[in-house]
C-alpha positions as CSV (number, residue, x, y, z in Angstrom):
1,X,-53.4,-17.7,34.7
2,X,-52.6,-20.1,37.9
3,X,-54.8,-23.3,38.8
4,X,-56.3,-21.1,41.7
5,X,-57.2,-18.6,39.8
6,X,-59.3,-20.7,37.5
7,X,-60.8,-22.5,40.4
8,X,-62.1,-19.1,41.5
9,X,-63.5,-18.3,38.6
10,X,-65.2,-21.3,37.4
11,X,-66.7,-21.7,41.0
12,X,-68.1,-17.5,40.8
13,X,-69.7,-19.0,37.0
14,X,-71.3,-22.1,38.9
15,X,-72.7,-19.8,41.7
16,X,-73.9,-17.5,39.4
17,X,-75.8,-19.6,37.1
18,X,-77.8,-21.6,40.2
19,X,-78.4,-18.3,41.5
20,X,-80.2,-17.2,38.6
21,X,-81.9,-20.4,38.6
22,X,-83.1,-20.1,41.7
23,X,-83.8,-16.5,42.1
24,X,-84.7,-15.1,38.9
25,X,-86.2,-18.3,37.2
26,X,-87.8,-19.9,40.2
27,X,-86.1,-23.4,39.2
28,X,-83.2,-24.9,41.5
29,X,-80.6,-27.3,40.3
30,X,-79.3,-27.7,43.6
31,X,-80.1,-28.0,47.2
32,X,-79.7,-25.2,49.3
33,X,-77.1,-27.2,51.4
34,X,-75.3,-27.7,47.9
35,X,-75.4,-24.4,47.4
36,X,-73.9,-23.6,50.7
37,X,-71.2,-25.8,50.5
38,X,-70.2,-24.1,47.1
39,X,-70.1,-20.7,48.5
40,X,-68.3,-21.3,51.7
41,X,-65.1,-23.1,49.0
42,X,-65.5,-19.6,47.4
43,X,-65.2,-17.8,50.8
44,X,-62.3,-19.8,52.0
45,X,-60.1,-19.4,48.7
46,X,-61.1,-15.6,48.0
47,X,-59.9,-15.2,51.8
48,X,-56.4,-17.3,51.3
49,X,-55.9,-15.5,47.9
50,X,-57.1,-12.0,47.9
51,X,-55.2,-10.6,44.7
52,X,-57.7,-12.3,42.6
53,X,-60.5,-10.4,44.5
54,X,-63.9,-9.3,42.7
55,X,-66.4,-6.6,44.0
56,X,-69.0,-8.5,42.5
57,X,-68.1,-11.9,43.5
58,X,-71.5,-14.2,44.5
59,X,-69.8,-13.9,48.5
60,X,-70.8,-10.0,48.6
61,X,-74.5,-11.4,48.5
62,X,-73.8,-11.8,52.3
63,X,-73.5,-8.3,52.8
64,X,-71.1,-6.8,56.0
65,X,-70.7,-2.9,54.6
66,X,-71.2,-0.3,57.4
67,X,-72.6,2.5,55.4
68,X,-72.9,5.2,58.2
69,X,-73.8,8.1,56.0
70,X,-75.8,7.3,52.2
71,X,-74.0,9.6,50.2
72,X,-76.6,11.1,47.4
73,X,-76.1,11.0,43.8
74,X,-77.2,13.0,41.2
75,X,-79.3,11.3,38.7
76,X,-77.7,10.8,34.6
77,X,-81.3,10.3,33.5
78,X,-83.9,11.7,35.9
79,X,-86.1,9.3,37.4
80,X,-89.7,10.7,36.2
81,X,-93.1,10.1,38.0
82,X,-95.7,8.4,36.5
83,X,-99.6,10.2,36.0
84,X,-102.6,8.4,37.3
85,X,-105.3,7.9,35.8
86,X,-108.6,5.9,37.6
87,X,-110.6,5.0,34.9
88,X,-110.9,3.9,31.3
89,X,-112.4,7.4,29.8
90,X,-108.8,8.7,31.5
91,X,-106.8,5.8,29.5
92,X,-109.6,7.2,26.0
93,X,-108.3,10.5,26.9
94,X,-104.3,9.4,27.4
95,X,-104.8,7.4,23.9
96,X,-106.4,10.5,22.1
97,X,-103.6,12.9,23.3
98,X,-100.6,10.6,22.4
99,X,-102.5,10.0,18.6
100,X,-102.3,14.1,18.3
101,X,-99.0,13.7,19.2
102,X,-98.0,11.2,17.0
103,X,-100.2,12.2,14.1
104,X,-101.3,8.5,13.7
105,X,-103.8,5.8,15.5
106,X,-101.3,2.8,14.7
107,X,-99.6,2.7,17.8
108,X,-98.8,-0.3,19.9
109,X,-98.9,-0.2,23.8
110,X,-97.1,-2.5,26.3
111,X,-98.6,-3.7,29.8
112,X,-97.0,-4.2,32.7
113,X,-98.1,-4.3,36.4
114,X,-97.5,-1.4,38.3
115,X,-95.1,-3.0,41.6
116,X,-95.9,-1.2,45.2
117,X,-92.0,-1.2,46.2
118,X,-89.0,1.2,46.2
119,X,-87.5,2.3,42.8
120,X,-84.3,1.8,42.3
121,X,-81.8,3.0,39.3
122,X,-79.2,0.0,38.3
123,X,-75.7,1.4,36.1
124,X,-74.2,-1.7,34.2
125,X,-70.6,-1.3,32.6
126,X,-69.2,-3.8,30.5
127,X,-71.5,-6.2,31.8
128,X,-70.9,-5.3,35.9
129,X,-72.8,-3.7,38.4
130,X,-71.7,0.1,38.7
131,X,-74.1,1.4,41.1
132,X,-77.7,1.2,42.9
133,X,-79.2,4.4,43.3
134,X,-82.6,5.1,45.1
135,X,-85.0,7.2,43.5
136,X,-85.0,10.3,46.0
137,X,-86.3,13.3,44.3
138,X,-86.1,11.9,40.8
139,X,-83.1,14.2,40.4
140,X,-81.3,12.6,42.6
141,X,-80.9,10.3,45.0
142,X,-78.6,7.9,47.8
143,X,-76.5,5.4,47.1
144,X,-77.3,2.3,48.2
145,X,-75.1,0.1,46.1
146,X,-73.6,-1.9,49.4
147,X,-77.5,-3.1,50.2
148,X,-78.6,-3.8,46.5
149,X,-75.5,-6.3,45.7
150,X,-77.3,-8.6,48.7
151,X,-80.3,-8.6,46.6
152,X,-80.0,-12.1,44.7
153,X,-82.3,-12.0,42.1
154,X,-79.7,-8.5,41.1
155,X,-77.4,-10.0,38.5
156,X,-73.8,-8.4,39.7
157,X,-72.3,-9.8,36.5
158,X,-74.9,-10.0,33.3
159,X,-74.6,-13.7,31.5
160,X,-74.2,-11.8,27.9
161,X,-73.7,-7.8,27.1
162,X,-76.9,-6.0,26.8
163,X,-75.1,-2.9,26.5
164,X,-71.7,-1.3,27.1
165,X,-72.9,1.2,29.3
166,X,-76.4,1.3,30.6
167,X,-79.3,1.8,33.7
168,X,-82.4,-0.3,33.9
169,X,-84.7,0.6,36.5
170,X,-87.1,-1.5,38.6
171,X,-88.7,-1.8,41.9
172,X,-87.7,-3.5,44.8
173,X,-90.2,-5.3,46.9
174,X,-90.5,-7.4,49.8
175,X,-93.0,-10.9,49.0
176,X,-95.5,-11.4,50.8
177,X,-94.6,-14.8,51.9
178,X,-91.1,-13.1,53.6
179,X,-93.1,-10.1,54.6
180,X,-95.2,-12.4,56.5
181,X,-92.7,-14.1,58.0
182,X,-90.3,-11.5,59.1
183,X,-93.3,-10.4,61.3
184,X,-93.7,-13.9,62.8
185,X,-90.1,-13.8,63.8
186,X,-90.3,-10.0,64.9
187,X,-92.9,-10.9,67.3
188,X,-91.3,-13.8,68.8
189,X,-88.8,-11.5,69.4
190,X,-91.4,-9.3,71.5
191,X,-91.2,-6.3,68.6
192,X,-94.3,-4.5,67.2
193,X,-94.5,-6.0,63.6
194,X,-94.0,-4.1,60.5
195,X,-96.8,-2.1,58.9
196,X,-96.6,-3.5,55.7
197,X,-94.2,-4.6,52.6
198,X,-93.6,-1.5,50.4
199,X,-92.3,0.3,53.7
200,X,-90.4,-2.3,54.9
201,X,-88.5,-3.0,51.0
202,X,-87.9,1.0,51.1
203,X,-86.5,0.9,54.8
204,X,-84.2,-2.1,54.0
205,X,-82.3,0.2,52.0
206,X,-81.6,2.5,54.7
207,X,-80.0,-0.1,56.4
208,X,-76.3,0.8,57.8
209,X,-75.9,-3.0,57.7
210,X,-75.7,-4.5,54.4
211,X,-75.5,-8.2,56.5
212,X,-78.8,-7.0,57.6
213,X,-80.0,-6.5,54.5
214,X,-79.3,-9.5,53.1
215,X,-81.1,-11.4,55.7
216,X,-84.0,-10.3,54.2
217,X,-85.4,-11.7,51.4
218,X,-85.9,-8.7,48.9
219,X,-86.6,-9.4,45.5
220,X,-86.7,-6.8,42.5
221,X,-88.5,-6.5,39.2
222,X,-87.2,-4.9,36.5
223,X,-89.0,-3.1,34.2
224,X,-87.3,-0.2,32.1
225,X,-84.0,-0.2,30.1
226,X,-83.0,4.1,30.2
227,X,-81.1,5.9,27.7
228,X,-80.3,3.2,25.0
229,X,-82.6,2.5,21.6
230,X,-80.7,0.3,19.8
231,X,-83.8,-2.2,20.2
232,X,-87.7,-0.9,18.4
233,X,-89.4,-1.4,21.4
234,X,-89.6,-1.2,24.4
235,X,-90.9,-5.0,24.7
236,X,-87.9,-6.3,23.2
237,X,-85.7,-4.2,25.5
238,X,-87.2,-6.3,28.3
239,X,-86.7,-9.6,26.7
240,X,-83.1,-8.9,26.0
241,X,-82.7,-7.9,29.2
242,X,-84.5,-10.5,30.9
243,X,-82.2,-12.4,28.9
244,X,-79.3,-11.4,29.8
245,X,-80.0,-12.1,33.2
246,X,-82.5,-9.7,34.5
247,X,-85.7,-10.9,36.3
248,X,-88.2,-9.2,34.2
249,X,-91.9,-10.3,34.8
250,X,-93.4,-12.6,32.9
251,X,-96.9,-10.3,33.4
252,X,-95.5,-8.3,30.4
253,X,-97.6,-8.1,26.9
254,X,-97.8,-6.3,23.9
255,X,-101.3,-4.6,23.4
256,X,-102.7,-3.7,19.4
257,X,-105.3,-1.3,21.0
258,X,-106.4,-0.1,23.9
259,X,-109.2,-2.6,24.0
260,X,-106.9,-4.9,24.4
261,X,-105.0,-2.9,27.1
262,X,-108.9,-3.3,29.0
263,X,-108.6,-7.0,28.4
264,X,-105.2,-6.8,30.2
265,X,-106.3,-4.4,33.0
266,X,-109.5,-6.7,33.3
267,X,-107.9,-9.8,34.0
268,X,-105.0,-9.0,36.3
269,X,-107.6,-6.6,38.7
270,X,-108.7,-9.9,39.4
271,X,-105.5,-12.2,39.6
272,X,-103.3,-9.9,41.1
273,X,-104.9,-11.0,44.7
274,X,-102.7,-14.8,43.8
275,X,-99.7,-12.5,43.4
276,X,-96.8,-13.0,46.3
277,X,-96.2,-9.1,46.0
278,X,-98.3,-6.4,46.3
279,X,-99.3,-4.4,42.9
280,X,-101.7,-1.8,42.7
281,X,-102.3,-1.1,39.4
282,X,-101.1,-1.5,35.2
283,X,-98.7,0.8,33.7
284,X,-99.7,1.4,29.8
285,X,-96.5,2.1,27.5
286,X,-96.0,3.4,23.9
287,X,-93.7,0.6,22.5
288,X,-92.0,1.9,19.6
289,X,-89.2,3.6,21.6
290,X,-88.8,5.9,18.8
291,X,-92.6,7.4,19.0
292,X,-91.6,7.5,23.1
293,X,-88.9,10.2,22.2
294,X,-91.5,11.7,20.2
295,X,-94.1,12.2,22.8
296,X,-91.1,13.1,25.2
297,X,-92.6,14.8,28.7
298,X,-93.7,17.1,30.7
299,X,-92.4,18.4,33.7
300,X,-93.2,15.8,36.1
301,X,-94.3,12.6,33.5
302,X,-93.7,10.8,30.7
303,X,-96.1,11.6,28.0
304,X,-95.9,8.1,26.4
305,X,-96.6,6.1,29.7
306,X,-99.6,6.0,32.4
307,X,-100.5,3.9,35.5
308,X,-103.9,3.0,35.6
309,X,-104.7,2.7,39.1
310,X,-107.1,-0.6,40.6
311,X,-109.9,0.9,42.5
312,X,-108.9,1.9,45.8
313,X,-109.4,0.1,49.5
314,X,-111.9,1.4,51.2
315,X,-112.4,1.4,55.1
316,X,-114.9,3.0,57.5
317,X,-113.5,5.3,59.9
318,X,-115.4,8.1,62.1
319,X,-114.3,12.2,61.8
320,X,-113.2,13.4,64.8
321,X,-111.8,16.6,64.2
322,X,-110.6,18.8,61.3
323,X,-106.9,20.7,61.6
324,X,-106.3,23.8,59.0
325,X,-102.7,23.8,57.4
326,X,-101.2,26.7,56.9
327,X,-98.3,26.1,53.5
328,X,-95.6,28.4,52.4
329,X,-97.2,30.2,50.1
330,X,-100.5,30.8,52.9
331,X,-102.6,28.2,51.1
332,X,-104.7,26.8,53.6
333,X,-105.2,22.6,53.7
334,X,-108.0,21.1,55.9
335,X,-106.9,17.7,57.1
336,X,-109.5,15.6,59.5
337,X,-108.7,13.6,62.0
338,X,-110.2,10.1,62.4
339,X,-110.3,7.2,64.6
340,X,-107.1,5.3,64.0
341,X,-108.8,2.3,60.6
342,X,-106.6,-0.3,58.7
343,X,-106.2,0.9,54.8
344,X,-104.2,-0.9,52.6
345,X,-101.8,-2.6,55.1
346,X,-101.3,0.8,57.1
347,X,-103.1,2.4,59.9
348,X,-105.0,5.4,58.6
349,X,-105.3,8.4,61.1
350,X,-105.6,11.4,59.3
351,X,-107.0,11.8,55.8
352,X,-107.3,14.9,53.2
353,X,-110.2,17.3,52.3
354,X,-108.4,19.6,49.8
355,X,-110.6,22.3,50.4
356,X,-114.0,24.4,51.5
357,X,-115.2,23.0,48.8
358,X,-114.9,19.3,49.3
359,X,-116.0,19.8,52.9
360,X,-119.9,21.1,51.2
361,X,-119.5,18.8,48.7
362,X,-119.3,16.0,51.0
363,X,-121.6,17.8,53.8
364,X,-118.8,16.9,56.5
365,X,-120.2,16.6,59.9
366,X,-117.8,16.3,63.2
367,X,-118.5,12.8,64.3
368,X,-120.0,11.6,61.0
369,X,-119.1,8.0,59.8
370,X,-117.0,8.4,57.1
371,X,-115.8,6.3,54.1
372,X,-111.6,6.9,53.9
373,X,-109.6,5.3,50.5
374,X,-106.0,5.7,49.1
375,X,-106.4,6.4,45.5
376,X,-103.1,7.0,44.5
377,X,-102.6,9.7,47.3
378,X,-100.0,9.4,49.8
379,X,-102.4,10.9,52.7
380,X,-105.7,8.9,52.3
381,X,-108.8,11.4,51.4
382,X,-112.5,11.2,52.6
383,X,-114.5,10.0,49.8
384,X,-118.0,9.8,51.9
385,X,-120.3,10.0,53.9
386,X,-122.6,7.6,55.7
387,X,-125.7,9.3,56.7
388,X,-127.9,7.0,57.8
389,X,-125.2,7.2,60.8
390,X,-125.3,10.8,61.2
391,X,-126.0,11.8,64.6
392,X,-129.2,13.6,65.2
393,X,-127.9,16.6,66.3
394,X,-124.9,17.5,64.1
395,X,-124.3,20.6,62.4
396,X,-122.1,21.1,59.0
397,X,-118.7,21.9,59.5
398,X,-118.2,25.7,58.9
399,X,-114.7,26.3,56.8
400,X,-112.4,28.8,59.3
401,X,-112.2,32.6,58.7
402,X,-109.5,33.5,60.1
403,X,-106.1,31.8,59.6
404,X,-105.1,29.8,62.6
405,X,-101.9,30.8,62.8
406,X,-101.8,34.7,62.9
407,X,-105.7,35.1,62.8
408,X,-105.2,37.1,59.7
409,X,-108.7,37.1,57.4
410,X,-108.7,34.7,55.1
411,X,-109.0,35.8,51.2
412,X,-110.2,33.9,48.6
413,X,-109.3,34.8,44.6
414,X,-112.1,34.1,41.9
415,X,-110.8,30.9,40.6
416,X,-109.0,29.5,43.0
417,X,-109.9,26.4,45.1
418,X,-108.1,27.3,48.2
419,X,-108.2,29.7,50.8
420,X,-105.2,31.8,51.4
421,X,-103.8,34.1,54.4
422,X,-102.6,37.2,53.3
423,X,-100.4,37.5,55.9
424,X,-96.7,37.1,53.8
425,X,-94.2,38.0,55.9
426,X,-96.5,38.5,59.4
427,X,-97.6,34.4,59.8
428,X,-94.8,32.5,61.2
429,X,-95.9,29.1,59.4
430,X,-95.5,30.8,56.0
431,X,-92.1,32.3,57.1
432,X,-90.9,29.1,58.3
433,X,-92.6,27.3,55.1
434,X,-90.3,29.5,53.1
435,X,-86.9,28.7,55.0
436,X,-87.8,25.4,54.9
437,X,-88.2,25.3,50.9
438,X,-84.6,27.8,50.1
439,X,-82.7,25.2,52.5
440,X,-84.2,22.1,51.1
441,X,-82.1,19.0,48.9
442,X,-83.6,20.9,45.7
443,X,-82.9,24.3,46.3
444,X,-80.0,25.0,48.7
445,X,-79.2,21.9,49.5
446,X,-78.3,23.6,53.2
447,X,-76.1,20.5,55.4
448,X,-77.0,20.3,59.0
449,X,-80.6,22.1,58.7
450,X,-83.9,20.9,58.9
451,X,-87.5,21.4,59.1
452,X,-87.2,21.0,63.2
453,X,-83.7,23.1,63.3
454,X,-85.1,26.3,61.4
455,X,-88.5,26.0,63.6
456,X,-85.6,26.2,66.9
457,X,-84.0,29.2,65.4
458,X,-87.4,30.7,64.3
459,X,-88.9,30.3,67.7
460,X,-85.4,31.8,69.3
461,X,-85.6,35.1,67.3
462,X,-82.8,34.2,65.2
463,X,-83.8,34.2,62.0
464,X,-87.3,35.3,60.7
465,X,-86.5,35.1,56.8
466,X,-84.0,33.4,55.1
467,X,-81.9,35.8,54.4
468,X,-81.4,35.8,58.5
469,X,-79.5,32.3,57.7
470,X,-76.3,34.2,56.7
471,X,-75.8,35.8,59.8
472,X,-76.1,32.9,62.1
473,X,-72.7,32.3,64.2
474,X,-72.1,29.6,65.8
475,X,-72.2,30.9,69.4
476,X,-75.9,32.0,68.7
477,X,-76.8,28.8,67.8
478,X,-75.3,26.3,70.9
479,X,-77.7,27.8,73.6
480,X,-80.4,26.2,71.9
481,X,-81.9,23.0,72.7
482,X,-80.0,19.4,71.6
483,X,-77.2,22.0,70.0
484,X,-73.2,21.2,70.4
485,X,-70.6,23.0,69.1
486,X,-70.1,20.8,66.2
487,X,-73.7,20.7,64.7
488,X,-73.6,24.4,65.3
489,X,-70.2,24.8,63.5
490,X,-71.8,22.5,60.7
491,X,-75.0,24.7,60.5
492,X,-72.8,27.4,60.0
493,X,-70.6,26.0,57.4
494,X,-73.4,24.4,55.3
495,X,-74.5,27.7,55.3
496,X,-71.9,29.4,53.8
497,X,-71.0,26.5,51.8
498,X,-74.5,27.3,49.8
499,X,-73.2,30.4,48.4
500,X,-71.8,28.4,45.5
501,X,-74.6,27.1,44.8
502,X,-75.9,27.9,41.2
503,X,-78.0,30.9,40.0
504,X,-80.9,28.4,38.3
505,X,-81.0,26.2,42.1
506,X,-81.0,29.9,43.9
507,X,-84.5,31.1,41.8
508,X,-85.9,28.3,42.4
509,X,-85.1,28.7,46.5
510,X,-86.6,31.8,46.3
511,X,-90.2,30.3,46.3
512,X,-91.7,32.6,44.1
513,X,-95.2,30.9,43.1
514,X,-95.7,28.8,40.4
515,X,-91.8,28.5,39.5
516,X,-90.5,25.0,39.6
517,X,-87.7,24.0,39.1
518,X,-88.1,23.0,35.5
519,X,-89.4,27.0,35.3
520,X,-86.5,27.9,37.5
521,X,-83.8,26.4,35.0
522,X,-85.5,28.6,31.5
523,X,-85.9,32.1,33.5
524,X,-82.3,31.3,34.3
525,X,-81.1,30.7,31.1
526,X,-83.5,33.1,29.3
527,X,-82.8,36.2,31.6
528,X,-79.1,35.1,32.4
529,X,-79.0,38.0,36.0
530,X,-82.0,38.1,39.0
531,X,-81.4,41.9,37.5
532,X,-82.9,40.8,34.3
533,X,-85.8,38.7,35.2
534,X,-86.9,41.3,38.0
535,X,-86.9,44.3,36.0
536,X,-88.7,42.5,32.9
537,X,-92.2,43.7,32.6
538,X,-95.1,41.1,32.4
539,X,-94.8,40.8,27.9
540,X,-91.5,40.4,28.3
541,X,-91.4,37.3,30.7
542,X,-94.8,35.9,28.9
543,X,-92.8,35.9,25.8
544,X,-90.1,33.5,27.5
545,X,-90.9,29.8,26.0
546,X,-93.6,28.1,28.2
547,X,-94.3,31.1,30.5
548,X,-97.8,31.7,30.8
549,X,-99.6,34.6,31.9
550,X,-100.0,33.3,35.8
551,X,-96.4,32.8,36.1
552,X,-95.5,35.9,34.6
553,X,-97.9,37.6,36.7
554,X,-96.4,35.8,39.9
555,X,-92.4,37.2,39.4
556,X,-93.8,40.0,38.5
557,X,-95.6,40.5,42.0
558,X,-92.7,38.7,43.5
559,X,-90.1,41.7,41.8
560,X,-92.5,44.6,43.1
561,X,-92.5,44.1,46.7
562,X,-90.3,46.1,48.5
563,X,-89.0,43.2,50.9
564,X,-88.5,40.7,48.4
565,X,-86.2,43.2,46.8
566,X,-84.8,44.3,50.6
567,X,-84.4,40.3,50.7
568,X,-82.4,40.0,47.3
569,X,-80.1,42.7,47.8
570,X,-79.4,41.3,51.2
571,X,-78.6,37.9,49.5
572,X,-76.5,39.3,46.8
573,X,-74.2,40.6,49.8
574,X,-73.9,37.3,51.4
575,X,-71.9,36.2,47.7
576,X,-74.9,34.0,46.6
577,X,-75.1,33.6,42.8
578,X,-77.4,35.4,40.9
579,X,-76.2,35.7,37.1
580,X,-75.5,32.4,35.4
581,X,-71.5,31.5,35.4
582,X,-70.8,31.8,31.7
583,X,-67.4,29.6,32.6
584,X,-69.0,27.1,33.4
585,X,-71.5,26.6,30.9
586,X,-71.1,24.0,27.7
587,X,-72.0,26.8,25.1
588,X,-69.6,26.2,22.2
589,X,-70.9,29.0,20.4
590,X,-73.7,31.4,20.3
591,X,-75.0,30.4,16.5
592,X,-78.3,29.4,17.8
593,X,-78.5,32.1,20.9
594,X,-82.0,32.5,21.5
595,X,-83.5,30.1,18.6
596,X,-86.0,27.6,19.6
597,X,-85.8,23.9,17.6
598,X,-87.8,20.7,17.5
599,X,-86.4,17.7,17.1
600,X,-88.3,14.7,15.4
601,X,-87.5,11.2,13.5
602,X,-83.9,9.0,13.4
603,X,-80.8,10.4,12.8
604,X,-77.7,9.1,11.0
605,X,-75.0,11.5,12.5
606,X,-76.3,11.4,15.8
607,X,-78.3,10.3,18.8
608,X,-81.3,12.4,19.6
609,X,-79.6,12.9,22.8
610,X,-76.5,14.1,21.2
611,X,-78.3,16.4,18.9
612,X,-80.1,18.3,21.8
613,X,-77.2,18.4,23.3
614,X,-75.2,19.9,20.5
615,X,-78.6,22.6,19.9
616,X,-78.1,23.5,23.7
617,X,-74.2,23.7,23.2
618,X,-74.5,26.1,20.2
619,X,-77.2,28.5,22.4
620,X,-79.8,26.9,21.1
621,X,-83.5,25.9,23.1
622,X,-84.6,22.5,22.6
623,X,-88.5,22.5,22.4
624,X,-90.7,18.9,22.1
625,X,-93.7,20.7,20.2
626,X,-93.9,23.1,17.6
627,X,-95.4,26.2,17.9
628,X,-95.4,29.9,16.5
629,X,-92.0,30.8,18.1
630,X,-90.5,27.8,17.1
631,X,-87.5,28.8,14.3
632,X,-86.4,25.0,13.3
633,X,-87.8,21.5,12.5
634,X,-84.9,19.4,12.7
635,X,-86.5,16.0,10.7
636,X,-84.9,12.6,10.2
637,X,-86.1,9.3,9.2
638,X,-89.8,8.2,10.4
639,X,-90.5,11.4,11.5
640,X,-93.7,12.0,13.4
641,X,-96.2,13.1,10.8
642,X,-98.1,15.7,13.0
643,X,-95.0,17.3,13.6
644,X,-94.3,17.9,9.9
645,X,-98.1,19.0,9.5
646,X,-98.1,21.2,12.4
647,X,-95.2,23.0,11.0
648,X,-95.7,23.2,7.3
649,X,-99.2,24.9,8.6
650,X,-97.3,27.3,10.8
651,X,-94.7,28.2,8.2
652,X,-91.6,26.6,10.1
653,X,-88.5,26.3,8.6
654,X,-88.0,22.0,8.2
655,X,-84.2,21.4,8.0
656,X,-82.4,18.3,7.6
657,X,-79.9,16.6,9.5
658,X,-77.3,18.1,7.2
659,X,-78.9,21.4,6.6
660,X,-78.5,21.7,10.7
661,X,-74.7,20.7,10.7
662,X,-74.1,23.0,7.8
663,X,-76.1,25.8,10.1
664,X,-73.5,25.5,13.2
665,X,-70.0,24.7,10.8
């Protein structure tokens, strides 16, 4: 190794150490000037000797990379949402479910503050940052690596080895001090100030010039290592992550009971106002990683974690009017228009009212003085009325009787909270909504198409349903407003390319009520083809794992509708995938075909994830809970007692890891 190379390596090591001391430990050991001198020396050497280039050099922090299109990346491990709670009673109910699921009340928890920023998933290999991907929809997000590299609290090279290959998740935030300074600078330059730190942090990740991102004082607080259970607890994993260079907040705490959790919540409900960043609650997790694995996930959230939201901020405003929106399923949602008011860092002009019952419960009247809050929702909600300030001549709001779009008489079935427009295929808003759902990223993911373009095409009479998309020609699109030849060709090409989208996503794209992504996957895996699904009767449908009466009835209604049958037939003729492509399946054998297995405990020959993959590779179905439909429980060491007890009660065969191996080989 040459003297120059050694000098470069040494400079990088020294700069990383100083960077960690300043941005992670908040304990600088040299001045900013001294740091800048060392950095400049390294920049000069790297420019002179490009053969010693390192993509994770400290000089990469200054940015300069231009990203015009952020590549969409599928997450290796899904980024789930958290279930929310708003009272200590909610947490007690959650603990009861956890105890029931594990069959024990001897459970430790960790408490962490819930940071209000932009979620990020970082991937490291051999101690170096490889990629940074935004949360997106939880299944896939945007590659923001170039921008994230400019955030100085995120280590580009670790101080030690956590795992060879792992993911770690955190929240990118904009500290209040830095946010306020940004706004001072913007106002001085004649620009409007940013509305709040969270949106500014999130928007920073989508800036095309990483040098602009580098100028923003972004920070990153880490809260979860994914996909490795070498350590027994979440707390120990995060402590080790801190040792190798990650900024893990010191507020993380182990609690041995729910009462200790309540003490943590009460403490931070007061002390959070002293922090330099925004936090809106506390995240409570089961500390044992084995227990986390046992509890697994619902379709949307982990069962082993929950967010407790601090009492929402309230504001007072005036109700000006109510709009009624029509969803793609025909559901009517009332939305209140308010006098603009500042709430939790944003200007609020609209608020959710949910349904007719809520309007009646609040006895809402136009020009009422109302209380509005953000209770963990994207759209604020009205929570009360100041009746003392109510005008004497006010009258209760009368809920609409007809669809605001097509004027069809609304229906409200028994047990439904919402009113519905029954004009399924004659209501323009429903038609547009189904098309927008069809083209969305989680469904057909058609490039070049968005909500505005769908409306343009629909209003021009070029499309009435999603099957019409496949008849579009560029020549029809070009004459439309804001459409150029290149855009038109991109739309047609995007539609044509969507014919290769796999069956499970096509099934989800059809917009069958109650058939979300998870249900669509189960149905595709079980029935294999659209024909078998649409000819299945109600009893056959409810026999499928986790398909209940409501979903089964919805599928039956969809399948018996002549218009839906014709739409599916048209889509078939265009070449869309309406059966599982067995050539792309990872199934190695059909030994476990149709068998439902539950995995519990710690294993020696497999990791739990590899064992689950093995089951699916041999045609089996992995379930997280035991029922009368379970065929086998594979029991490992330290298996949850609740699962064993339930299996024995239901007569479900309990087999060991070795017995499973003999079964498949």
